[in-house]
C-alpha positions as CSV (number, residue, x, y, z in Angstrom):
1,E,4.2,-27.7,-16.1
2,L,6.4,-30.8,-16.2
3,L,9.2,-29.0,-14.3
4,R,6.7,-28.0,-11.6
5,V,5.5,-31.6,-11.2
6,G,9.2,-32.7,-11.0
7,R,9.9,-30.1,-8.2
8,E,6.8,-31.3,-6.3
9,V,8.0,-34.9,-6.5
10,V,11.5,-33.9,-5.3
11,A,9.9,-32.1,-2.3
12,W,8.6,-35.3,-0.9
13,K,11.3,-37.7,-2.1
14,V,14.9,-38.1,-1.1
15,N,16.2,-39.1,-4.5
16,V,16.5,-35.9,-6.5
17,F,17.8,-37.4,-9.8
18,S,15.0,-39.8,-10.6
19,P,12.1,-37.4,-10.9
20,F,14.1,-35.0,-13.1
21,A,15.3,-37.9,-15.3
22,G,11.7,-39.0,-15.7
23,V,10.6,-35.4,-16.6
24,T,13.5,-35.1,-19.1
25,L,12.6,-38.4,-20.8
26,L,8.9,-37.5,-20.9
27,Y,9.8,-34.1,-22.4
28,L,12.0,-35.7,-25.1
29,A,9.4,-38.3,-25.8
30,M,6.9,-35.5,-26.6
31,T,9.2,-33.0,-28.4
32,L,11.3,-35.2,-30.6
33,P,8.5,-36.8,-32.6
34,L,6.8,-33.4,-32.9
35,T,10.0,-31.8,-34.2
36,K,10.4,-34.5,-36.8
37,L,6.8,-34.1,-37.9
38,A,7.2,-30.4,-38.2
39,R,10.4,-30.8,-40.3
40,T,8.7,-33.3,-42.6
41,L,5.7,-31.0,-43.1
42,E,7.9,-28.0,-43.8
43,R,9.8,-30.0,-46.4
44,R,6.6,-31.4,-48.0
45,F,4.8,-28.1,-48.3
46,D,7.9,-25.9,-49.2
47,P,6.9,-23.9,-52.3
48,E,10.5,-24.0,-53.6
49,R,10.4,-27.8,-53.7
50,R,7.1,-28.1,-55.5
51,V,7.6,-29.3,-59.1
52,A,4.6,-28.9,-61.6
53,G,2.1,-29.1,-58.8
54,Q,3.5,-32.3,-57.3
55,L,4.6,-32.7,-53.7
56,T,8.0,-34.3,-53.3
């Protein structure tokens, strides 16, 4: 979806780099926090790390 929008913007703009740079930054802004959240949740709920019913 983001890449499609980037291609559409490139179709009517002369500067090719800016739209793809914007799409890249938006993609990273969405995925990096979600990746960190997923990692945190995996560590928190990992059954091997649970000690006596407590979450670490």
